[in-house]
N, C-alpha and C positions, 0 to 999 in steps of 0.2 A: 228391096222393098221399101216404098215410100209411104208414109203415113199421109193422110189427108193434109194438104198444105195448112200452114199455120193460121191463115186468115179464115179458112173453112172450119177448121176445128174450133177456133174461138167463137165463130158464129154458131156453130152447134152448141157448145157449152153454155153460151149466152142465153139460149132459149130456155135454159134451166136456171138462169140467174147466176151462173158460175164464170168467173173470170179465170183465164189461163195465162200465167206468166211465161216468159221465155224459157226459163228453167224447167218449168213444168212441161211445156211442149217437148223440150229436148229429152225429157225422161220418158215421156209417152212414145216419142219416136224411137228411142233405144228399145223400150219394152216390145213395140211392135216388130222390130227387127229381130230381137232375140226370139220372140213367138215364132215368127215364120221360119227362122233358121232351125230351131229346135223341132218344129212341127214336121219337117222333112225327115227326122229321124224317129219320130213318135207320134201318136195321135194325141195332140193337145187341143185342137180346135178345128172345126169344119169351116169356120168363118176366117178367111184370110185376106179379103179384099180390103183396101184401106178404109172405105167409108164404113163397112160392117164392123172392123175392129174399133174404129172411133165411136160408133154409135152403140153397138151391141155389147162390147166388152168394156170400154172405158167409160162413156157416158152413163150406160145402164149400171155400172158399179158405183159411180160416185154420186150421181144425182140424189138417190133416196136418202143417203146418209147426210149430205150437205143441206138439202133442202129442208130437212127436219131437224138438223142440229142434234144428230143422235149420239154423237161421241164426245164426251167431256174432254178437257185437256188432259193429256197424258194417260188416256185410257188404255187398259190392255185388251186386246181383241184376239179371239181365236177364229180362224176361218176353217170350218169343218168340211172336208171334202173339197178343198180348194181348187184342184185341178191345175189349171194354168195360172192361178193366182187371182181369180175373181171372186168376190169383189175387193178382197182386202188390199192387194198391191196397187191398183190404181188410186184407191182411197189413201194409201200410205204416201203416194206422191203429193197429193194435196194436203195431207195432215201428217207430216213427218214426226209430230209429237206422239202419235199412236205407237204402242209397242205391239208389234204383229207376231202372231204365232200361226204358221201355216201347217195345217194337218191334211195329209193324204195317204191313202192306203196302198197306193202304187209307188214303189220305191224309184222307178226311173223318172217320175214327175218330180220327185224331191231333188233330183240332180238338176233339173231345169229350175226349179223354184230357188235353189241356192245360187246358181249362176245369176238368176234374176235380181235376187236381193243383193248380191255382190255388185252387180253392174249398176244397179240404181241406188246403191248405198241405202237400202231400206232398213238394214239392221234386223231382218226378220229371222225368227227361230223356226227352222223347217224341220217338221217331225214325220217320220214314216210310221204309221200305225192306223189301227182302227178306232173309230170314235167310241164304240161301245165298250172297248177295253180301256183305252186311255182315259175315259170319263170315270173310271172307278179307282184311278190311282191318286194318292195324296198330292203328288206333284201338280196335278191338273184339275182335280175335282174342285168346283166351286172357287176357282182361282182367278176368274176373268170377269172384267166389267161388262164385256160384250162377247157373245158368240154369234157368228153369222154363217149363212149358208145360201147358196145359190144353184137352183136346178140339180139337187141332190137326190131328194126322195119326197114323198107326200109329207104333208105337214105334220100328221100325227107322228110319223117315224122321225121326222126332223126334230120334234120337240124332245123325243127320247134320247136322240143322239146329242143335242145341243145344250139342253137346260141343265144337265149335271155339270157342265163346265162353268156355268154362270154362278157368281156369287150372289147371296141375297142382296137386293138393291141394284143389281145389274139388269142387262136385259139381253134377249134373244131376238135378233133382226133377221127376218126371212124375207127373202126377195123372191117373189113368186110371180107366175104369169097371170094371165087375165082370169083364170079359175081360182085365184087364191082365196076369195071369200068363200066359195064353196068348200074347198079344203078345210078351212077354218071351222065351219060349221060341224064337219065330221071330227075335228080335232079338239073339240071343246073339253072333253073328258080328259084327254092326255095333258092338256095345258094345266088343268087343276090338280091332276094326280102328281105332276112332276114339280109342283111348287110355283106355277106361273099364274099370271093374270093378264089378260088382254089389254094392251095400253093403247095401241093405235093400229087402225086399218084404213089404208088409203089406196084406193084404185086410181090409176093414172095412165096416161099414154106417153110413150116415147115420142120424140119429134117426128118419127116416120108413121105414127099411128099405132104401133104395136102395143097391146094392153099389158099393164103390169099391176102387181098388187104388192104394197109394202105392208108387212105385218110385224108389229113390235110386241113382244110378250115380256112383261115385267117380271122378274124373279122376286116373289114376295115371301118365300120361305124355303128352307132346305128341301132339296130332292130326297125322297126316301131312299134308304140305302140299297134296296134291291134293284134300283134303276141306275144305269141302263142294263137291260137284259142282253144276252147274246142275240145275234140276228135271227137265229132259228126260232127263238121264243118270240121275237118281235114280229116275225112274219106270221108265226102260227096264232098268236093271240094279240093283235094290235090293240093299243089302248083306246 
């Protein structure tokens, strides 16, 4: 598998004001190769063409963080329901100072993520578990500067999954599709209940015209102890 050639990839990222070094390109190329190799053994992604990987996985993961300067130096970041490592691992290629924790409920994906972290020298901690359980443990509850998630659940549920991981003063960064603002209207109660405050809402388009919405929720106070609830309670009585 070949990633989009270096000149084309640099041109793509330049549309978002992002420069790509030779080393970063090589890491993205290796990422694409590992993604496609492992995708033959398990379902990691339906997007396997070079242009799609470059735009919808790599650019889509990196652009919102870098364009808004969302991660302070040396920040600790947990990617909840990371799947094939998006958005955290492409971000880690551009920001190797960030301390990555990759959480996924499917153990076979963790095998891929460990191979990916080792192959790209990301130094990520890869954890098999459920967010609603891990978010109640002292080792992870309110221990991170940033929690993030992409294409995991509706925003109200995502807040309950992610905000318990964030320390007061940190932030939850949600990468949503074009319906993100509508989801936010329905999630206002969840944001407040879980100790958050809306910090940034920005709708934008990828270079191909696909709509996206970046939502940043600042953690202004501790999450009440009873959250997160188990999935059954979350489904039965959403916040």
